[in-house]
LUMLOLUM-648616 format. One record per residue (C-alpha): residue number from 1; y, z, x. Coordinates in Angstrom, 3 decimals, decimal comma, padded with zeros to 6 digits. Example, Ala and Ser with C-alpha at 12.3 -4.5 7.8 and 13.67 -1.06 7.14 Angstrom:
2
+-----+----------+----------+----------+
| pos |        y |        z |        x |
+-----+----------+----------+----------+
|   1 | -004,500 |  007,800 |  012,300 |
|   2 | -001,060 |  007,140 |  013,670 |
+-----+----------+----------+----------+
//
This chain:
101
+-----+----------+----------+----------+
| pos |        y |        z |        x |
+-----+----------+----------+----------+
|   1 |  020,055 |  007,634 | -018,065 |
|   2 |  017,436 |  010,348 | -018,288 |
|   3 |  015,374 |  011,638 | -015,365 |
|   4 |  012,212 |  009,759 | -016,393 |
|   5 |  013,982 |  006,395 | -016,352 |
|   6 |  015,532 |  007,209 | -012,972 |
|   7 |  012,091 |  008,021 | -011,548 |
|   8 |  010,700 |  004,652 | -012,645 |
|   9 |  013,707 |  002,878 | -011,169 |
|  10 |  013,186 |  004,553 | -007,790 |
|  11 |  009,436 |  003,923 | -007,871 |
|  12 |  009,990 |  000,242 | -008,575 |
|  13 |  012,362 |  000,019 | -005,598 |
|  14 |  009,612 |  001,526 | -003,424 |
|  15 |  006,996 | -000,914 | -004,738 |
|  16 |  009,191 | -003,998 | -004,384 |
|  17 |  010,289 | -003,036 | -000,873 |
|  18 |  006,602 | -002,823 |  000,050 |
|  19 |  005,942 | -006,220 | -001,513 |
|  20 |  008,860 | -007,700 |  000,406 |
|  21 |  007,528 | -006,175 |  003,623 |
|  22 |  004,140 | -007,771 |  002,977 |
|  23 |  005,545 | -011,185 |  002,054 |
|  24 |  008,182 | -011,518 |  004,778 |
|  25 |  006,138 | -010,385 |  007,752 |
|  26 |  003,489 | -012,009 |  009,936 |
|  27 |  002,487 | -008,833 |  011,749 |
|  28 | -000,642 | -007,036 |  010,567 |
|  29 |  000,996 | -003,670 |  011,278 |
|  30 |  003,890 | -004,481 |  008,962 |
|  31 |  001,449 | -005,806 |  006,374 |
|  32 | -000,358 | -002,450 |  006,377 |
|  33 |  002,946 | -000,564 |  006,155 |
|  34 |  003,924 | -002,701 |  003,151 |
|  35 |  000,542 | -002,011 |  001,571 |
|  36 |  001,097 |  001,707 |  002,074 |
|  37 |  004,530 |  001,507 |  000,416 |
|  38 |  003,099 | -000,303 | -002,604 |
|  39 |  000,226 |  002,150 | -002,806 |
|  40 |  002,463 |  005,217 | -002,596 |
|  41 |  004,785 |  003,798 | -005,237 |
|  42 |  001,843 |  003,165 | -007,567 |
|  43 |  000,560 |  006,690 | -006,978 |
|  44 |  003,950 |  008,156 | -007,819 |
|  45 |  004,016 |  006,057 | -010,995 |
|  46 |  000,590 |  007,341 | -012,046 |
|  47 |  001,583 |  010,980 | -011,465 |
|  48 |  004,888 |  010,486 | -013,273 |
|  49 |  003,162 |  008,852 | -016,254 |
|  50 |  000,616 |  011,674 | -016,345 |
|  51 |  003,366 |  014,280 | -016,330 |
|  52 |  005,303 |  012,423 | -019,026 |
|  53 |  002,272 |  012,187 | -021,326 |
|  54 |  001,133 |  015,780 | -020,616 |
|  55 | -002,153 |  014,485 | -019,175 |
|  56 | -001,738 |  015,460 | -015,535 |
|  57 | -005,455 |  016,193 | -015,011 |
|  58 | -006,437 |  012,609 | -015,798 |
|  59 | -003,633 |  011,314 | -013,569 |
|  60 | -004,858 |  013,476 | -010,702 |
|  61 | -008,417 |  012,150 | -011,103 |
|  62 | -007,147 |  008,572 | -010,948 |
|  63 | -004,980 |  009,468 | -007,955 |
|  64 | -007,947 |  010,827 | -005,981 |
|  65 | -009,830 |  007,578 | -006,629 |
|  66 | -006,793 |  005,575 | -005,494 |
|  67 | -006,566 |  007,614 | -002,276 |
|  68 | -010,227 |  006,973 | -001,448 |
|  69 | -009,853 |  003,229 | -002,040 |
|  70 | -006,636 |  003,154 |  000,007 |
|  71 | -008,283 |  004,857 |  002,965 |
|  72 | -011,097 |  002,299 |  002,992 |
|  73 | -008,669 | -000,633 |  002,782 |
|  74 | -006,417 |  000,720 |  005,540 |
|  75 | -009,384 |  001,484 |  007,808 |
|  76 | -010,653 | -002,070 |  007,333 |
|  77 | -007,192 | -003,461 |  008,028 |
|  78 | -006,850 | -001,402 |  011,195 |
|  79 | -010,271 | -002,567 |  012,387 |
|  80 | -009,157 | -006,144 |  011,772 |
|  81 | -005,955 | -005,446 |  013,684 |
|  82 | -007,814 | -004,037 |  016,693 |
|  83 | -010,263 | -006,947 |  016,735 |
|  84 | -007,432 | -009,484 |  016,460 |
|  85 | -005,530 | -007,784 |  019,279 |
|  86 | -008,585 | -007,809 |  021,541 |
|  87 | -009,352 | -011,478 |  020,860 |
|  88 | -005,843 | -012,959 |  020,720 |
|  89 | -003,661 | -010,400 |  022,466 |
|  90 | -001,245 | -010,093 |  019,534 |
|  91 | -001,012 | -008,682 |  016,025 |
|  92 |  000,049 | -012,004 |  014,483 |
|  93 | -001,475 | -012,730 |  011,103 |
|  94 | -001,569 | -016,499 |  011,662 |
|  95 | -003,837 | -016,171 |  014,692 |
|  96 | -006,795 | -014,859 |  012,693 |
|  97 | -008,505 | -018,269 |  012,904 |
|  98 | -009,611 | -017,476 |  016,476 |
|  99 | -011,836 | -014,657 |  015,190 |
| 100 | -014,411 | -016,923 |  013,527 |
| 101 | -017,974 | -016,712 |  014,721 |
+-----+----------+----------+----------+
//
């Protein structure tokens, strides 16, 4: 197995562990951690593909855009977490119905 195939195998483990963290958890904190794992795995895949195709400049431009979008999503998720904790007293995802209105 060459190094490129090994990189993709490790990146897929990172992405699927993040997906499992998001699917198996009710906590908003764990949901955000899973989202970060998926995002970091996707970023590593983009950089690896850019290095493999000798187009690292384009991969870096896409990566900067992904970082900006990730920061906005995580900031929104953390704001939702703080609001849910103030209203319900917990970080449980299933108690978001109490935040209506």
